[in-house]
LOPA-824968 format. One record per residue (C-alpha): x, y, z. Coordinates in steps of 0.25 Angstrom, whole numbers, plus 5000, padded with zeros to 4 digits. Layout:
% LOPA-824968
u:v:w
X:Y:Z
...
//
This chain:
% LOPA-824968
u:v:w
5666:5326:5226
5660:5329:5242
5665:5345:5239
5658:5345:5227
5644:5340:5235
5648:5351:5246
5647:5365:5234
5632:5360:5230
5628:5361:5245
5635:5373:5248
5628:5380:5237
5614:5375:5238
5615:5379:5255
5620:5393:5247
5608:5394:5240
5598:5390:5250
5604:5399:5261
5604:5409:5249
5586:5407:5247
5585:5407:5261
5591:5419:5262
5585:5424:5252
5569:5422:5256
5573:5425:5271
5575:5439:5263
5564:5438:5257
5557:5434:5269
5561:5446:5275
5558:5456:5263
5544:5450:5260
5541:5452:5274
5545:5466:5274
5537:5471:5264
5525:5463:5270
5526:5467:5285
5517:5481:5282
5510:5475:5271
5506:5464:5285
5504:5475:5295
5494:5481:5287
5485:5469:5285
5486:5464:5298
5482:5477:5305
5472:5480:5296
5466:5466:5298
5465:5468:5313
5460:5479:5312
5448:5474:5303
5446:5463:5314
5445:5474:5324
5434:5483:5330
5437:5494:5340
5453:5489:5340
5463:5493:5330
5477:5489:5330
5491:5494:5323
5501:5483:5321
5517:5492:5319
5524:5479:5312
5519:5466:5306
5532:5458:5305
5529:5444:5296
5542:5434:5296
5540:5425:5284
5551:5413:5288
5541:5410:5301
5526:5417:5296
5527:5424:5307
5518:5440:5309
5523:5449:5320
5515:5463:5325
5523:5471:5330
5518:5483:5339
5504:5480:5338
5493:5488:5344
5478:5487:5348
5470:5500:5349
5455:5502:5354
5450:5512:5344
5440:5518:5353
5453:5520:5363
5466:5519:5356
5475:5524:5366
5483:5516:5370
5482:5507:5362
5475:5494:5367
5486:5483:5366
5500:5482:5361
5509:5471:5353
5522:5474:5351
5524:5460:5345
5514:5449:5340
5520:5438:5330
5511:5428:5322
5517:5414:5315
5513:5401:5311
5515:5391:5323
5523:5382:5318
5521:5372:5328
5509:5369:5324
5512:5365:5311
5518:5353:5315
5502:5351:5320
5494:5355:5305
5491:5368:5308
5496:5381:5303
5492:5390:5313
5498:5403:5320
5503:5408:5333
5504:5421:5338
5513:5428:5351
5510:5443:5355
5520:5449:5361
5519:5458:5373
5504:5464:5371
5499:5475:5379
5484:5479:5382
5479:5490:5387
5467:5495:5391
5463:5507:5400
5448:5513:5406
5444:5516:5390
5448:5506:5381
5444:5494:5394
5429:5501:5395
5430:5500:5377
5433:5485:5380
5421:5484:5390
5412:5490:5382
5414:5486:5368
5403:5482:5361
5411:5471:5353
5409:5457:5359
5419:5453:5364
5418:5441:5357
5417:5449:5344
5429:5458:5349
5438:5443:5351
5436:5439:5337
5441:5451:5331
5453:5451:5339
5452:5436:5335
5451:5442:5319
5461:5452:5320
5473:5442:5325
5470:5435:5312
5474:5447:5305
5488:5446:5309
5491:5430:5305
5485:5421:5296
5484:5408:5303
5476:5405:5314
5481:5409:5329
5485:5394:5336
5493:5401:5348
5495:5414:5354
5505:5420:5364
5505:5431:5373
5517:5436:5378
5519:5446:5389
5507:5453:5387
5502:5467:5396
5489:5471:5398
5483:5482:5405
5471:5491:5411
5474:5506:5415
5461:5510:5424
5467:5523:5424
5469:5533:5436
5480:5528:5445
5476:5515:5445
5486:5503:5441
5484:5497:5427
5479:5483:5425
5489:5475:5420
5492:5461:5414
5506:5458:5412
5515:5446:5407
5504:5441:5398
5506:5428:5393
5496:5421:5384
5497:5407:5377
5485:5400:5369
5487:5390:5361
5480:5380:5352
5470:5391:5346
5466:5379:5336
5456:5390:5331
5446:5378:5328
5434:5376:5334
5433:5370:5347
5422:5362:5355
5415:5369:5366
5421:5371:5379
5435:5366:5372
5448:5375:5373
5459:5371:5365
5469:5383:5366
5479:5383:5378
5478:5397:5385
5487:5403:5395
5488:5416:5401
5500:5422:5411
5499:5436:5415
5503:5446:5426
5490:5453:5430
5492:5468:5440
5506:5465:5442
5504:5454:5450
5494:5444:5448
5496:5431:5439
5487:5426:5429
5489:5414:5423
5476:5406:5414
5479:5394:5408
5466:5386:5401
5463:5384:5386
5454:5392:5377
5446:5389:5363
5450:5403:5357
5439:5400:5346
5426:5398:5354
5414:5407:5349
5412:5417:5352
5424:5420:5360
5435:5412:5364
5433:5401:5375
5443:5400:5389
5445:5389:5397
5457:5391:5409
5463:5392:5423
5465:5406:5428
5473:5411:5441
5477:5425:5445
5487:5426:5457
5489:5439:5466
5481:5451:5459
5482:5462:5465
5468:5469:5466
5472:5482:5466
5475:5486:5453
5457:5482:5450
5455:5495:5456
5459:5503:5444
5447:5494:5437
5436:5494:5447
5440:5510:5453
5425:5513:5453
5420:5503:5461
5429:5498:5470
5444:5500:5476
5455:5489:5476
5468:5492:5487
5473:5478:5485
5472:5463:5485
5475:5452:5477
5467:5441:5468
5472:5427:5465
5463:5417:5456
5463:5405:5450
5452:5396:5443
5448:5392:5430
5436:5398:5418
5433:5394:5406
5425:5406:5397
5419:5402:5383
5408:5405:5375
5400:5393:5382
5407:5394:5396
5410:5405:5407
5416:5397:5418
5425:5403:5430
5430:5394:5441
5438:5402:5453
5445:5391:5461
5450:5405:5469
5453:5419:5471
5459:5423:5483
5458:5439:5485
5470:5441:5497
5472:5457:5502
5461:5465:5494
5458:5478:5499
5445:5483:5492
5434:5495:5491
5421:5493:5483
5416:5507:5481
5402:5513:5479
5401:5527:5473
5390:5534:5467
5397:5533:5453
5398:5520:5454
5385:5515:5458
5377:5515:5444
5388:5504:5439
5388:5497:5449
5375:5494:5450
5376:5492:5435
5389:5482:5437
5380:5473:5449
5368:5472:5440
5378:5467:5428
5385:5459:5440
5370:5452:5444
5364:5450:5429
5377:5442:5426
5378:5432:5439
5361:5429:5435
5366:5427:5422
5376:5418:5426
5372:5410:5439
5369:5397:5437
5374:5397:5420
5382:5387:5416
5391:5393:5405
5393:5402:5416
5401:5397:5429
5407:5405:5439
5414:5398:5452
5425:5404:5463
5428:5392:5471
5434:5401:5480
5437:5416:5483
5445:5420:5494
5448:5435:5499
5457:5437:5511
5463:5449:5519
5457:5459:5510
5447:5472:5512
5434:5475:5507
5427:5487:5505
5413:5495:5499
5415:5508:5497
5404:5516:5498
5403:5532:5491
5390:5533:5490
5387:5537:5504
5391:5550:5511
5401:5547:5517
5406:5535:5510
5410:5522:5519
5417:5510:5517
5413:5496:5523
5424:5487:5521
5428:5472:5525
5445:5467:5528
5451:5456:5532
5443:5451:5521
5442:5433:5520
5432:5430:5510
5429:5416:5504
5420:5413:5494
5418:5398:5490
5412:5392:5480
5405:5404:5471
5400:5401:5458
5387:5405:5448
5380:5389:5447
5370:5385:5456
5378:5372:5455
5389:5374:5462
5383:5377:5476
5384:5389:5484
5397:5400:5487
5400:5406:5498
5406:5419:5504
5414:5419:5515
5419:5434:5521
5427:5437:5535
5432:5450:5536
5432:5462:5544
5421:5473:5543
5426:5486:5544
5440:5483:5547
5436:5475:5561
5422:5472:5560
5424:5454:5559
5417:5449:5548
5411:5437:5542
5401:5435:5529
5395:5420:5524
5388:5418:5511
5384:5408:5500
5380:5410:5488
5369:5403:5477
5371:5403:5465
5357:5406:5460
5351:5410:5446
5339:5419:5450
5344:5427:5462
5354:5427:5474
5355:5416:5485
5365:5419:5496
5366:5419:5512
5373:5428:5520
5379:5430:5534
5387:5441:5539
5395:5445:5551
5401:5457:5554
5405:5460:5570
5413:5470:5579
5413:5479:5568
5416:5495:5575
5405:5504:5568
5414:5516:5569
5420:5508:5555
5407:5508:5549
5404:5525:5552
5407:5529:5538
5395:5519:5534
5385:5522:5543
5388:5538:5539
5384:5535:5527
5374:5526:5529
5366:5532:5543
5375:5545:5545
5380:5539:5559
5393:5537:5562
5398:5527:5576
5407:5531:5586
5405:5517:5593
5400:5504:5591
5402:5490:5585
5394:5484:5573
5391:5469:5569
5382:5464:5557
5375:5450:5556
5368:5445:5543
5362:5433:5538
5355:5433:5523
5348:5425:5514
5345:5427:5499
5337:5416:5490
5327:5419:5480
5327:5434:5480
5327:5434:5495
5335:5438:5506
5333:5434:5521
5340:5436:5533
5345:5448:5543
5356:5456:5544
5360:5461:5561
5368:5472:5565
5374:5475:5578
5379:5487:5584
5388:5488:5597
5392:5501:5605
5388:5509:5595
5392:5524:5597
5386:5533:5586
5386:5548:5590
5397:5553:5598
5394:5569:5601
5410:5571:5600
5414:5564:5589
5401:5568:5581
5402:5583:5588
5404:5590:5573
5392:5582:5563
5381:5587:5562
5371:5591:5571
5360:5580:5563
5369:5571:5561
5373:5570:5577
5358:5569:5581
5357:5558:5569
5370:5550:5575
5363:5552:5590
5350:5545:5585
5357:5534:5579
5365:5531:5592
5352:5534:5601
5345:5523:5591
5358:5513:5591
5357:5514:5607
5342:5509:5607
5347:5496:5599
5357:5492:5609
5356:5480:5615
5356:5484:5630
5366:5471:5633
5374:5469:5623
5376:5486:5620
5372:5479:5604
5363:5487:5593
5357:5475:5584
5346:5477:5572
5341:5463:5565
5336:5466:5550
5330:5455:5543
5331:5455:5529
5322:5447:5523
5314:5448:5507
5316:5449:5493
5330:5453:5487
5327:5469:5479
5328:5462:5467
5329:5449:5460
5341:5453:5451
5349:5456:5465
5363:5451:5465
5369:5445:5479
5377:5456:5478
5367:5466:5478
5358:5460:5488
5369:5458:5500
5372:5475:5496
5359:5478:5499
5357:5469:5509
5369:5477:5517
5363:5490:5513
5348:5487:5517
5350:5479:5529
5362:5481:5535
5363:5497:5534
5349:5496:5539
5351:5486:5549
5364:5494:5555
5356:5507:5558
5341:5502:5559
5331:5514:5562
5343:5526:5562
5340:5534:5550
5324:5533:5556
5326:5536:5570
5339:5549:5565
5325:5553:5556
//
């Protein structure tokens, strides 16, 4: 009797296995015939959703047993600069998120393996100057992704991504490698304002050594663009890589950058709260040339207007609790004069505390210590008050015991003289309130020797005479007891324009007061 029962069971088992095998083979055959039409439909739908870009998908594989779709060797090109491709995705897999079914939700997850993005200067410029608003571009990419899979996306994972900007020339490419991103609980329903339902984490290596970590939440369906609320940290970023991007305006030879803080970026709020920024061992110069003068002025004016717009704006909150620069060299190279010259500060120790664009946060402070021209002990203290109408700050500067010979290129460019001996010092206190400046600048000279017949014998005769006159004026100004040359210039009156920025005011005070006070009346005497 027992044997009689076993035979039907075996027969049914064989039938079931046979049916499963037939279904499996049928699924393979069906997927084989579906793959190419599916590839054409997805590629065409994505290209119809995009503007300014084209995608090409080499293969599409449909896996019916788990309802998954794989895009194989997917490339993205910028139509105006198609070579090299803007991006490559070796494999993208979209499937049903089975775990979400337990909660009664039929949604999809996307897994993107080893994607790469590449920008060169031409492609980058095209992106910056793209007339299509960023929000609309984001929506077009969202619509393109919706062509891949019929279910709403609930989870996206990017594994081991790579982003590169190639500035050209001999400059190092700017690379972000080992990019891992995970966004979960993308609910596809509207959320209340400043509510961020989706978890978001990002980890990456920046410029080969820097470590980026982002941990927070997002609202991917906010209008007109997605909202973010995250903690951000960036450690040991090598600054020298940035020279390739800033080559027309600055040179950064070394240094590292570390920062931690939080940010909130959404349609109704933009908030950056930096707890601490540290720049260590930097060596950098700002470079002024005739070629970059107009563009520098344009960027400065844009910065002024942007700063005015966000000053005390409750929807734009910017704060830096502490910024610290240590063991650094900071300089300014002016290539517009004859000869070009460089002024710089070594052993820089800079601390900025409580910088904010909100008046309610109170005054921010800046303290700088260093060696002017590599040897003159120098200090600067400033208090900055956030205002809406005009700059509001107080500034105290002290420079001691700087050998004048280290400033010869500057003196030649500004007054066509150089010195063989002498020591320079400088003191200033300035305040700016309600578009009015009030204060003084006071340079001091000691043991100045301008004209040296032996050193200057090969110079033109008129230049030798001029330097002799300069030396004579310096001699007349000397204090007979201290052998110091001292002048004090009052700086008082309206600033040149109510639209002037704090940085422009400081620059013009140096140009109009500092240089004129250093060499009072010398040009008239030489004439």
